[in-house]
N, C-alpha and C positions, 0 to 999 in steps of 0.2 A: 433618370435611369428607369428602364422597364422592369428589370428582374434582379433580385439579390438572392443568392444561394448561401444560406448560413449552415455551417457544418461544425457542430461541437465535437470534441474528441478528447480521449484520454488514453495514452499509450497505444497509439494506432500506427506507429512508424511503418510496419510492413505493408499497410494498406493504402497509404496516402498517395503514392505515385500512381498506382493503378486507378484509384478513385478519381484523381485529377484527370487522367487521360480519358476516362469514360465521360466525365462531366464536360471536358473540353469539346469532345466530339458532339455531344448533344447541344451545347451552347453555340457552337459554330454553325449548327444547322438551323438555328432560330434567327429570325430577322428581328432581333431585339438587342438593345444595349444591356449588358449584364455585368455582374461582379460575383466573385466567390469569396466568402469570408470564412476562414478557418479559425475557430476559437479553441486554443489548446488549454484544456482545463488542468494545468499543472502536471503535464506528462513527465514521467521519470525516464523515458527513453529519448531518442533523438527526433521525436516527431516535429518539434518546431524547427529544427535544422532543415528538414525536408520542406517544411512550409516556406522558410526563407528562400530556399532554392527555387521553389515554384513562383514566389513573388518576383524574383529576378527574371524568370523566364516569361511571365505573363503579367501584364500590367493590370489585368482584371482581378488578380488574386491579392487578398489582404489577409494578414495573419495577426491574431491577438493571442498573447500568451499570459496566463495567470501565474502568479508566484507560487500558488499551491492549488490543490484540488478543492474547488468550491461547490461542485455539483453541476448537473446539466442545466438546471433552471438559471443559475448565474451565467453560464456560458451562453444560453439563448438570450438572456436579457441584454448582455453586452453585444451580441450579434445583431439583435433587433435595433439597438441604439446606433450601431455603425452602418446599418443597411440604408441604402439610398433608393432602392427600387420601389416601384409602385406595387409590385407583388413580391413577397418574401417567401421563399421555399426553404424548409428545413429538411435535413436528412442526416442519418448517422454516418460515421466514417468507417464502419466495419465491413463495407462492401455487401452487406445484406440488403440494403435498399438499392434499388435499380435507378440510376440516373435517367434511363430511357422513359421513365414515368413522368418526367418533368413536363413534356408537352401535354400529357393527359391532364395533369393537375391544372395547367394554365387554361386548357379548354374548359374545364369544369368551372374555374373562376370566371371565365368569360360568359358563362350561362347566368351569372348574377349572384353566385355564392360569394360570401365574404371569407369563409374559412373552409378548406377542403381537406379532409383527413384521409390518409391511406388506410386500406384494409388489407392486411396480409392474409388473403383468403386461403392460400396454401402455404402454411408457415413451416420453414425448415429449421426447427429448433427441437431440442430434446423434449420428450413427453413431460419431464419434470418442470419445464417452463410453460408448455402449451396449456396444460390443465389449469394451473393456478391463474394464468393470464386470462383464459376463457371465463373462469368464474369471476375474476375481478371485473372484466368488461361487462358481463351480464349484470352484476350487482350495481356497477356505476351507472349503466344505462337506465336501470330501473329506478334508482334513487334520485338521479339527476334529471331524468326526463329527456336526455339527449340520446336519440336513437341511432347511435353509430356502433359499429362492431369492434373497433380496435382503438381504444384511447391511447395505448402505449406506442403506437406506430410513430416512428420518428419522421416519416415522410408526410409533410403537411404543407399546404400553401395558404398564405394569408394576404389579404389586402393590407396595404400599408397602414390604414387607419386602425386595423385590429391590433397590430403590434404596438401602435402608438398609445392606444387607449387602455390596454390591459397590462398591468404590472405583473412581472414574472419573478417569483421569489420562492425561497424554501424548496419544496419539491412539488410545486403546483403546476409544473410544465405539462404533465400528462392530462391535466384538467383544463387546458386552454379552450377546448370546445365548449365546456360547461360555462366558463367565465365569459366567453364570447357571446354565447346565447343569452346570458343574463343582461348583456349590453344591447341586445336586440339584433345582433348580427345573424346572418343566414348561414347555416352549417350544412355542408354537403360531404359526401363520401364516395370514393371510388376504390375498386379492387386494384391492388398493385402486386407486382411480382416480388417475391422474397427469396433470397439466396442463402445457402448455407455459409457459415463463417469460414473463411479460408485461413486466416492467420489470427493469432492471439486467442484470448478467451473473453467470455462475457464479463462485464463489470458489475452485474446485478445478481444477487442471490435471493434466497427465499424470504429474507427479511423485507424485501421490497413489497411483498403482499401485505404485511402488517402495516408498514409505513404508508402504503397506498391507501389502505382503509382509513387510517387516521387522517390522512390528507383529504380524503373524500368528505369526512365529517367537517373538516375546516372549510372546504369549498362550499358545502351546503349551508354552513352558518354564514359565510361571507356573501353568498349569492341570494339567500332568502331572508336572512334575519339581521343583517348588519345595521340596517336603519330602524329595525323594530325588535330589539332583543327581548323585550318583555313578552312578545308573542311566543318566543321559543322557551325561555326560562319560566315565564309565567304559566305556560301550558303544562310543562313538566311539574311545576310546583302544584298546580291545581290537581293534576292526576294523583300525585303522592298524598297531598293533604286530604283529598276526597276519599282515597283508599283508607288512610289512617282514621278518618272520621267515621267511615262505615264500620270498620272493625271495632272502634270505640263504642259505637251505638249497639253493636251486637253484644259486646261484653257488658254493657250497661243493662241490656235486657236480661242477660243471664244473672246478673247480680240482683236485679229487682225481682225476677220471677222465681229463681231458685235459691236466692240468699247467698250464693257464692259463685265464683268464676269457674268452678268445676275443673280445676287444674290447667286453666288456659292462661297462665301468667306469661309464658313466652309470647302469646298473641298480644297481650297487653303491651309488652315492651316493643313489639313490632308496630303497633298502632301509634305509640308515642314517637318512635323513630320516623315513621312515615310523615307524621304531621310536622315534626321539626324539619325534615328534609323539604317538605312543601313550602314552609315559611322561608327557608334559606334560598331555595330556587327562586321564589317570587321576589325576595329582596335582591338577589343577584340581577334579576331582570330589571328592577327599578334602577339599580346602580348602572346597568348597561344603557338604559335610556338616558340617564344623566350624561354618561360619557359620550354617547352618540350625539346628543344635542350640542356638546362642546366641540366635537370634531367636525362639524359641518362647515369645513373650509374648502372642500373639494366637491365639485358638481357630481351628483350621483346619477347622471344621465349622459347619454351620448347623442350628439347632434349629427344627423346624416347629411343634410343639405340645407342651405339657406337661400331663400328666394327674396330678392329685394324689390321694393316698389319702384316703378319708373317715375322719374321726376321730369 
């Protein structure tokens, strides 16, 4: 199959029929074999009843229903597992992503990119969502080194091998471009149209900013230090221990030169604390190296192509 469209959703009953009609028009205009996979993340409304009706009307439609709400990453993971297309495109079910962008994503993939992310250049969301999102995207791009503008955009296109190689769990779905780049895949970006929400309300609050930052630290640890934890924890331990040792040397100088610490006892406790933290971080790094050596059951690299000798 050429194309799989994966659409995770939660309580989007009023939007599904209209979304399907728009998707159907686009897919009918493409000279490609395709399928549409709706993943109902434990909706409390009649969303899955609508999906079942669509399955009866169009053999290209597949529906998956969770027993409860597990989160978008779980929905995408199941959608990727069920997808049969050479290219997998994801989009949200709230009608804010435009299905007419699908051909543009495919064209960008055809240029040689492995993952293409949408950029909601003119975003139709409240200011309370746009400002934190802009800050989040800038920090993520700076810390990860992946220079795209919109990590949160649900409209993305993947080559099949990307969805096969990269596990999606927790809340790491927004960092798929970072994880893909770590595997050596080529990342691209296009500007996409963004529409105001017609029905329902957003499922994300301000808490997503905090959770997103914590997830970013997780991704950075996974992509840079998972096979060399001593470099991370040992580096932090060295910084803390060196600072504590420097403060200790300063206090020793005061004691030898002036005969007392001149009221700097809090600084003494800080020096002791920093040196203890340094030893603990370094020990954690050594334990991490031990665990890392024991878990080397999965290949930590991705093979793009294999050329065989002629016999």
